[in-house]
N, C-alpha and C positions, 0 to 999 in steps of 0.2 A: 634439557631446557637451555643450558648455556650454549649449546650448539645453535639453537634458534637465534639467540641474541648475536652470536658471531656472524651468522648468515645475514641478519638484519643490518648490522653495521657494515659488513662487506658490501651488501647491495646498495646501501645509502652512499658509501664512498665511491662506488663505481658510477652511480648516477650523478654524483657531484662532479666527477671528472668529465662526464659527457655533457655537462652544462645543465642538467636537470637538478636544481638545488631545492626547489620548493616542493618537497613531498609532504603531504598532509595525511597521516594515518589517523583517522578519526577515532577517538576514544570517548568514553562517557564524560570526561571532564573538559574536553575541548569544545570551544564554541566555534560556530561557523560564521564568519563575517568578512566583508570586503571593504577595504579602505581605498578611497580615491579622492581626487580633487573635485570639489563641487563646482559645477558650472551653473551660472545664473539661468533661471527659468527651466531648469531640469526637474521633471516630475519623477519621483521614485515610487514604485508600486509596492515594494516590500518595506517593512519597518526600517527606519533609518534614524541616524543621529548625526548632528553637525558638531564639528570641533573647530573652534577659531584657530587660525594659524598665523595671524599677524598681530603684533603689539605685545605689550607686557601681560595681556590676558590670554596669550596663546595656550591652547589646551582646554579652554573653557567649553564644556559640552552644553548643547541646547537642542531642543527638539524642533525649533524653527530655524530657518536658514540664516547664516551669516554671509556677508559679502565675501570675505576672505576666509574660506573654511575648507576642511576636509569633510567628507561624508563617509559614515560607516554604515554599511547596508547589512541587515541581518535576515535570517530566514524566519525568525519568529519573535514575538513580543517579549518572551521571557529572557532571551539572550540580550535584547536591547536594554531591558531594565537592569540586568546584571552588569553589563558593560558600562551603562550610563553612570552607575554609582562608582565603579572603579575609576572611570575617567574623571568624575567629579572629585574624587579624593586625590587623584594625581594633580589635578589643577589647583585645588585648595592648598596642597602641600608644596606648590611651586616646583614640582618635579621637572616640568618642561623648561624651566629657566636655564638649565645647564646646556640645553641643546639649541638655544636661540642664536641666530646669525644676523648680521647686519648692524650697522652703526647708528643710523638715524631711526629707522623703523625696524625693530627686531622681528624676525619671522622664524617659523619652524619648517624645516624641510620635510617633505613627505617620506623620504627614505628613513630619516632619523625617527620620525614619528612611528612609522610602520614597525621598524625593527624593535624599538624600545616598548611600544605598546603591546605587541604580540608577546614579548617575553614577560612583561609585567602582568598581563592578564593571566597567562599560564601559571605563573608563580603564585598569584593571589587566589586562584581558583583551586589550588591543591587542597586547601581546607575549606570546602564549600559551606559547611555548616557554620563555621565562624564568620565567613563572608556574609551569609544570610543574616546573622545576628547584627553584624556591623551595618548592613543596609538598613535594617529596621531602626537601629539607633540613629543613623544619619537622617533618615526620613523624619523621625520624631524631633531631632534637633533643628532641622530646616523648618518644620511647622512652628516650633516654639520661637525661632528667630523671626519668622514672618509675623507671628502674633505680637512679639515684642515691638517690632517696627511699626505695626499698626497702632499699638498703644501709644508709642512716642508721637506719631502723627496726630492722634486724637488729642493728646495733651497740648501739643503745639497749636492745634486749631482752637482749643478752648482758651488758651492763653491769648491768642490773637483776638478772639471775640471779646474777651474781658478788657483787653487794652484798647480795642477799637471803640468801646463804649465811652472811654475817657476822651477820645478825640471828638466825639459827636456832641458832648455837653458844652 
């Protein structure tokens, strides 16, 4: 068994010296996705996700396109859903702020994004069951936050209606 690992690392180092650095040996825990810069009016046939790459909200994921964004293309919907919540948590925790460049309008470079995103996804998916529990919790929290904001808007509307009655008298 150790001989196999020795051959694997020897093969990987040999390929790296020849300029072939991106070897992807698919395992059960790895996801297949492609990251590229989004071009306006491009239509993607496979499931995809957009990630904002300019401004202080860099790293924000969304299923509809942004003007300045990267696109992550997946082979299936399950991978999209899994990676969406990983990217959402990275954005909310302001993980991408350390990689922003530029003085007036900060932006995220695609190479920085690719390198750090691949490594974060792989480390977070090691414990897939815990990740699924976290996704369920995050979805519930998002739903509650949305309901909370709707209630606040209703309260403000009622307040305006009551106050408006005083203006009409």
